[in-house]
PDB file of N, CA, C and O in Angstrom:
ATOM      1  N   UNK A   1      60.482  47.113  33.518  1.00  0.00           N
ATOM      2  CA  UNK A   1      60.517  48.485  34.026  1.00  0.00           C
ATOM      3  C   UNK A   1      61.963  48.892  34.321  1.00  0.00           C
ATOM      4  O   UNK A   1      62.352  50.020  34.020  1.00  0.00           O
ATOM      5  N   UNK A   2      62.738  48.026  34.883  1.00  0.00           N
ATOM      6  CA  UNK A   2      64.109  48.368  35.192  1.00  0.00           C
ATOM      7  C   UNK A   2      64.913  48.584  33.913  1.00  0.00           C
ATOM      8  O   UNK A   2      65.794  49.444  33.873  1.00  0.00           O
ATOM      9  N   UNK A   3      64.617  47.811  32.867  1.00  0.00           N
ATOM     10  CA  UNK A   3      65.291  47.969  31.572  1.00  0.00           C
ATOM     11  C   UNK A   3      64.940  49.352  30.967  1.00  0.00           C
ATOM     12  O   UNK A   3      65.822  50.026  30.436  1.00  0.00           O
ATOM     13  N   UNK A   4      63.681  49.769  31.042  1.00  0.00           N
ATOM     14  CA  UNK A   4      63.274  51.075  30.579  1.00  0.00           C
ATOM     15  C   UNK A   4      64.022  52.159  31.336  1.00  0.00           C
ATOM     16  O   UNK A   4      64.533  53.109  30.742  1.00  0.00           O
ATOM     17  N   UNK A   5      64.081  52.006  32.653  1.00  0.00           N
ATOM     18  CA  UNK A   5      64.754  53.039  33.504  1.00  0.00           C
ATOM     19  C   UNK A   5      66.225  53.137  33.147  1.00  0.00           C
ATOM     20  O   UNK A   5      66.750  54.241  33.005  1.00  0.00           O
ATOM     21  N   UNK A   6      66.904  52.002  32.998  1.00  0.00           N
ATOM     22  CA  UNK A   6      68.345  52.009  32.657  1.00  0.00           C
ATOM     23  C   UNK A   6      68.613  52.488  31.262  1.00  0.00           C
ATOM     24  O   UNK A   6      69.683  53.027  30.979  1.00  0.00           O
ATOM     25  N   UNK A   7      67.633  52.296  30.366  1.00  0.00           N
ATOM     26  CA  UNK A   7      67.864  52.659  28.954  1.00  0.00           C
ATOM     27  C   UNK A   7      67.510  54.116  28.702  1.00  0.00           C
ATOM     28  O   UNK A   7      68.265  54.805  28.016  1.00  0.00           O
ATOM     29  N   UNK A   8      66.394  54.616  29.228  1.00  0.00           N
ATOM     30  CA  UNK A   8      65.890  55.919  28.834  1.00  0.00           C
ATOM     31  C   UNK A   8      65.979  56.992  29.921  1.00  0.00           C
ATOM     32  O   UNK A   8      65.865  58.177  29.607  1.00  0.00           O
ATOM     33  N   UNK A   9      66.175  56.623  31.166  1.00  0.00           N
ATOM     34  CA  UNK A   9      66.173  57.637  32.213  1.00  0.00           C
ATOM     35  C   UNK A   9      67.610  57.891  32.726  1.00  0.00           C
ATOM     36  O   UNK A   9      67.989  59.049  32.899  1.00  0.00           O
ATOM     37  N   UNK A  10      68.396  56.863  32.965  1.00  0.00           N
ATOM     38  CA  UNK A  10      69.706  57.062  33.541  1.00  0.00           C
ATOM     39  C   UNK A  10      70.661  57.801  32.604  1.00  0.00           C
ATOM     40  O   UNK A  10      71.328  58.723  33.074  1.00  0.00           O
ATOM     41  N   UNK A  11      70.779  57.472  31.318  1.00  0.00           N
ATOM     42  CA  UNK A  11      71.744  58.206  30.487  1.00  0.00           C
ATOM     43  C   UNK A  11      71.516  59.702  30.390  1.00  0.00           C
ATOM     44  O   UNK A  11      72.489  60.453  30.458  1.00  0.00           O
ATOM     45  N   UNK A  12      70.260  60.191  30.231  1.00  0.00           N
ATOM     46  CA  UNK A  12      70.094  61.664  30.251  1.00  0.00           C
ATOM     47  C   UNK A  12      70.431  62.303  31.600  1.00  0.00           C
ATOM     48  O   UNK A  12      70.923  63.430  31.660  1.00  0.00           O
ATOM     49  N   UNK A  13      70.158  61.564  32.685  1.00  0.00           N
ATOM     50  CA  UNK A  13      70.507  62.106  33.982  1.00  0.00           C
ATOM     51  C   UNK A  13      72.008  62.201  34.164  1.00  0.00           C
ATOM     52  O   UNK A  13      72.507  63.164  34.746  1.00  0.00           O
ATOM     53  N   UNK A  14      72.721  61.221  33.678  1.00  0.00           N
ATOM     54  CA  UNK A  14      74.203  61.264  33.718  1.00  0.00           C
ATOM     55  C   UNK A  14      74.732  62.411  32.888  1.00  0.00           C
ATOM     56  O   UNK A  14      75.644  63.118  33.317  1.00  0.00           O
ATOM     57  N   UNK A  15      74.160  62.612  31.678  1.00  0.00           N
ATOM     58  CA  UNK A  15      74.620  63.714  30.848  1.00  0.00           C
ATOM     59  C   UNK A  15      74.315  65.046  31.502  1.00  0.00           C
ATOM     60  O   UNK A  15      75.136  65.962  31.463  1.00  0.00           O
ATOM     61  N   UNK A  16      73.118  65.163  32.116  1.00  0.00           N
ATOM     62  CA  UNK A  16      72.752  66.406  32.794  1.00  0.00           C
ATOM     63  C   UNK A  16      73.669  66.675  33.959  1.00  0.00           C
ATOM     64  O   UNK A  16      74.078  67.818  34.160  1.00  0.00           O
ATOM     65  N   UNK A  17      74.007  65.661  34.737  1.00  0.00           N
ATOM     66  CA  UNK A  17      74.903  65.820  35.880  1.00  0.00           C
ATOM     67  C   UNK A  17      76.309  66.215  35.438  1.00  0.00           C
ATOM     68  O   UNK A  17      76.942  67.063  36.066  1.00  0.00           O
ATOM     69  N   UNK A  18      76.795  65.607  34.367  1.00  0.00           N
ATOM     70  CA  UNK A  18      78.135  65.977  33.857  1.00  0.00           C
ATOM     71  C   UNK A  18      78.140  67.359  33.306  1.00  0.00           C
ATOM     72  O   UNK A  18      79.130  68.074  33.457  1.00  0.00           O
ATOM     73  N   UNK A  19      77.062  67.773  32.665  1.00  0.00           N
ATOM     74  CA  UNK A  19      76.991  69.148  32.125  1.00  0.00           C
ATOM     75  C   UNK A  19      76.923  70.134  33.269  1.00  0.00           C
ATOM     76  O   UNK A  19      77.575  71.177  33.203  1.00  0.00           O
ATOM     77  N   UNK A  20      76.190  69.862  34.281  1.00  0.00           N
ATOM     78  CA  UNK A  20      76.098  70.721  35.433  1.00  0.00           C
ATOM     79  C   UNK A  20      77.447  70.831  36.140  1.00  0.00           C
ATOM     80  O   UNK A  20      77.844  71.919  36.557  1.00  0.00           O
ATOM     81  N   UNK A  21      78.150  69.710  36.276  1.00  0.00           N
ATOM     82  CA  UNK A  21      79.466  69.737  36.908  1.00  0.00           C
ATOM     83  C   UNK A  21      80.447  70.597  36.120  1.00  0.00           C
ATOM     84  O   UNK A  21      81.228  71.357  36.692  1.00  0.00           O
ATOM     85  N   UNK A  22      80.390  70.460  34.778  1.00  0.00           N
ATOM     86  CA  UNK A  22      81.308  71.287  33.936  1.00  0.00           C
ATOM     87  C   UNK A  22      80.945  72.767  34.059  1.00  0.00           C
ATOM     88  O   UNK A  22      81.840  73.610  34.118  1.00  0.00           O
ATOM     89  N   UNK A  23      79.668  73.096  34.098  1.00  0.00           N
ATOM     90  CA  UNK A  23      79.214  74.466  34.195  1.00  0.00           C
ATOM     91  C   UNK A  23      79.657  75.062  35.551  1.00  0.00           C
ATOM     92  O   UNK A  23      80.167  76.181  35.595  1.00  0.00           O
ATOM     93  N   UNK A  24      79.468  74.341  36.613  1.00  0.00           N
ATOM     94  CA  UNK A  24      79.885  74.835  37.931  1.00  0.00           C
ATOM     95  C   UNK A  24      81.396  75.033  37.997  1.00  0.00           C
ATOM     96  O   UNK A  24      81.877  76.033  38.529  1.00  0.00           O
ATOM     97  N   UNK A  25      82.130  74.083  37.461  1.00  0.00           N
ATOM     98  CA  UNK A  25      83.604  74.237  37.420  1.00  0.00           C
ATOM     99  C   UNK A  25      84.020  75.429  36.606  1.00  0.00           C
ATOM    100  O   UNK A  25      84.943  76.145  36.994  1.00  0.00           O
ATOM    101  N   UNK A  26      83.361  75.667  35.473  1.00  0.00           N
ATOM    102  CA  UNK A  26      83.734  76.812  34.634  1.00  0.00           C
ATOM    103  C   UNK A  26      83.382  78.138  35.345  1.00  0.00           C
ATOM    104  O   UNK A  26      84.134  79.108  35.265  1.00  0.00           O
ATOM    105  N   UNK A  27      82.246  78.163  36.030  1.00  0.00           N
ATOM    106  CA  UNK A  27      81.871  79.374  36.756  1.00  0.00           C
ATOM    107  C   UNK A  27      82.837  79.636  37.899  1.00  0.00           C
ATOM    108  O   UNK A  27      83.146  80.795  38.175  1.00  0.00           O
ATOM    109  N   UNK A  28      83.319  78.619  38.562  1.00  0.00           N
ATOM    110  CA  UNK A  28      84.285  78.818  39.651  1.00  0.00           C
ATOM    111  C   UNK A  28      85.605  79.346  39.089  1.00  0.00           C
ATOM    112  O   UNK A  28      86.216  80.242  39.672  1.00  0.00           O
ATOM    113  N   UNK A  29      86.039  78.800  37.976  1.00  0.00           N
ATOM    114  CA  UNK A  29      87.290  79.269  37.360  1.00  0.00           C
ATOM    115  C   UNK A  29      87.147  80.747  36.958  1.00  0.00           C
ATOM    116  O   UNK A  29      88.047  81.553  37.200  1.00  0.00           O
ATOM    117  N   UNK A  30      86.024  81.086  36.351  1.00  0.00           N
ATOM    118  CA  UNK A  30      85.806  82.496  35.926  1.00  0.00           C
ATOM    119  C   UNK A  30      85.761  83.423  37.160  1.00  0.00           C
ATOM    120  O   UNK A  30      86.283  84.537  37.120  1.00  0.00           O
ATOM    121  N   UNK A  31      85.153  82.967  38.219  1.00  0.00           N
ATOM    122  CA  UNK A  31      85.111  83.791  39.434  1.00  0.00           C
ATOM    123  C   UNK A  31      86.499  84.035  39.999  1.00  0.00           C
ATOM    124  O   UNK A  31      86.816  85.163  40.377  1.00  0.00           O
ATOM    125  N   UNK A  32      87.331  83.009  40.066  1.00  0.00           N
ATOM    126  CA  UNK A  32      88.692  83.212  40.523  1.00  0.00           C
ATOM    127  C   UNK A  32      89.513  84.115  39.583  1.00  0.00           C
ATOM    128  O   UNK A  32      90.296  84.943  40.048  1.00  0.00           O
ATOM    129  N   UNK A  33      89.335  83.955  38.275  1.00  0.00           N
ATOM    130  CA  UNK A  33      90.025  84.797  37.336  1.00  0.00           C
ATOM    131  C   UNK A  33      89.628  86.244  37.524  1.00  0.00           C
ATOM    132  O   UNK A  33      90.487  87.124  37.482  1.00  0.00           O
ATOM    133  N   UNK A  34      88.354  86.515  37.731  1.00  0.00           N
ATOM    134  CA  UNK A  34      87.906  87.877  37.961  1.00  0.00           C
ATOM    135  C   UNK A  34      88.462  88.425  39.277  1.00  0.00           C
ATOM    136  O   UNK A  34      88.842  89.594  39.344  1.00  0.00           O
ATOM    137  N   UNK A  35      88.515  87.613  40.301  1.00  0.00           N
ATOM    138  CA  UNK A  35      89.081  88.031  41.588  1.00  0.00           C
ATOM    139  C   UNK A  35      90.561  88.441  41.396  1.00  0.00           C
ATOM    140  O   UNK A  35      90.982  89.511  41.837  1.00  0.00           O
ATOM    141  N   UNK A  36      91.320  87.582  40.742  1.00  0.00           N
ATOM    142  CA  UNK A  36      92.754  87.906  40.539  1.00  0.00           C
ATOM    143  C   UNK A  36      92.922  89.125  39.662  1.00  0.00           C
ATOM    144  O   UNK A  36      93.808  89.944  39.906  1.00  0.00           O
ATOM    145  N   UNK A  37      92.087  89.260  38.644  1.00  0.00           N
ATOM    146  CA  UNK A  37      92.142  90.412  37.778  1.00  0.00           C
ATOM    147  C   UNK A  37      91.904  91.717  38.573  1.00  0.00           C
ATOM    148  O   UNK A  37      92.628  92.698  38.402  1.00  0.00           O
ATOM    149  N   UNK A  38      90.905  91.705  39.418  1.00  0.00           N
ATOM    150  CA  UNK A  38      90.621  92.903  40.213  1.00  0.00           C
ATOM    151  C   UNK A  38      91.717  93.189  41.228  1.00  0.00           C
ATOM    152  O   UNK A  38      92.023  94.352  41.491  1.00  0.00           O
ATOM    153  N   UNK A  39      92.315  92.145  41.806  1.00  0.00           N
ATOM    154  CA  UNK A  39      93.416  92.346  42.734  1.00  0.00           C
ATOM    155  C   UNK A  39      94.632  92.949  42.042  1.00  0.00           C
ATOM    156  O   UNK A  39      95.315  93.814  42.591  1.00  0.00           O
ATOM    157  N   UNK A  40      94.886  92.472  40.821  1.00  0.00           N
ATOM    158  CA  UNK A  40      96.017  93.032  40.057  1.00  0.00           C
ATOM    159  C   UNK A  40      95.789  94.493  39.717  1.00  0.00           C
ATOM    160  O   UNK A  40      96.685  95.319  39.894  1.00  0.00           O
ATOM    161  N   UNK A  41      94.575  94.826  39.222  1.00  0.00           N
ATOM    162  CA  UNK A  41      94.293  96.205  38.905  1.00  0.00           C
ATOM    163  C   UNK A  41      94.258  97.083  40.133  1.00  0.00           C
ATOM    164  O   UNK A  41      94.607  98.261  40.051  1.00  0.00           O
ATOM    165  N   UNK A  42      93.850  96.553  41.260  1.00  0.00           N
ATOM    166  CA  UNK A  42      93.878  97.342  42.495  1.00  0.00           C
ATOM    167  C   UNK A  42      95.296  97.632  42.926  1.00  0.00           C
ATOM    168  O   UNK A  42      95.589  98.727  43.407  1.00  0.00           O
ATOM    169  N   UNK A  43      96.185  96.661  42.758  1.00  0.00           N
ATOM    170  CA  UNK A  43      97.607  96.882  43.049  1.00  0.00           C
ATOM    171  C   UNK A  43      98.218  97.889  42.103  1.00  0.00           C
ATOM    172  O   UNK A  43      99.057  98.693  42.509  1.00  0.00           O
ATOM    173  N   UNK A  44      97.808  97.859  40.845  1.00  0.00           N
ATOM    174  CA  UNK A  44      98.331  98.823  39.844  1.00  0.00           C
ATOM    175  C   UNK A  44      97.913 100.240  40.263  1.00  0.00           C
ATOM    176  O   UNK A  44      98.701 101.176  40.130  1.00  0.00           O
ATOM    177  N   UNK A  45      96.718 100.402  40.752  1.00  0.00           N
ATOM    178  CA  UNK A  45      96.178 101.758  41.038  1.00  0.00           C
ATOM    179  C   UNK A  45      96.531 102.235  42.456  1.00  0.00           C
ATOM    180  O   UNK A  45      96.122 103.334  42.830  1.00  0.00           O
ATOM    181  N   UNK A  46      97.271 101.459  43.259  1.00  0.00           N
ATOM    182  CA  UNK A  46      97.665 101.971  44.565  1.00  0.00           C
ATOM    183  C   UNK A  46      98.548 103.172  44.393  1.00  0.00           C
ATOM    184  O   UNK A  46      99.573 103.117  43.712  1.00  0.00           O
ATOM    185  N   UNK A  47      98.137 104.286  45.029  1.00  0.00           N
ATOM    186  CA  UNK A  47      98.903 105.519  44.900  1.00  0.00           C
ATOM    187  C   UNK A  47      99.391 105.941  46.252  1.00  0.00           C
ATOM    188  O   UNK A  47      98.716 105.744  47.263  1.00  0.00           O
ATOM    189  N   UNK A  48     100.532 106.506  46.269  1.00  0.00           N
ATOM    190  CA  UNK A  48     101.045 107.130  47.495  1.00  0.00           C
ATOM    191  C   UNK A  48     100.653 108.593  47.463  1.00  0.00           C
ATOM    192  O   UNK A  48     100.940 109.311  46.505  1.00  0.00           O
ATOM    193  N   UNK A  49     100.020 109.004  48.483  1.00  0.00           N
ATOM    194  CA  UNK A  49      99.609 110.377  48.528  1.00  0.00           C
ATOM    195  C   UNK A  49      99.183 110.778  49.926  1.00  0.00           C
ATOM    196  O   UNK A  49      99.426 110.043  50.882  1.00  0.00           O
ATOM    197  N   UNK A  50      98.554 111.929  50.057  1.00  0.00           N
ATOM    198  CA  UNK A  50      98.154 112.432  51.369  1.00  0.00           C
ATOM    199  C   UNK A  50      97.090 111.613  52.043  1.00  0.00           C
ATOM    200  O   UNK A  50      96.890 111.753  53.250  1.00  0.00           O
ATOM    201  N   UNK A  51      96.386 110.748  51.304  1.00  0.00           N
ATOM    202  CA  UNK A  51      95.309 109.962  51.958  1.00  0.00           C
ATOM    203  C   UNK A  51      95.886 108.830  52.641  1.00  0.00           C
ATOM    204  O   UNK A  51      95.162 108.043  53.253  1.00  0.00           O
TER     205      UNK A  51
END
C-alpha cells in the first residue's frame, strides 16, 4: 500500500502543488505590475487647477 501511495499518489500531488505555487506567484506579480501601472498613470494625469 505504501508503495502504491508513493508511486501513484505523491508525484501528482507534488506536481499540483508546484503548479499552484507558480500560479499564485504569477498572479501576485501581475497584481503588483497593475498597481504600479495605475500609480504611474495617476501621476501622469495629476493636474494643477482650481480643484
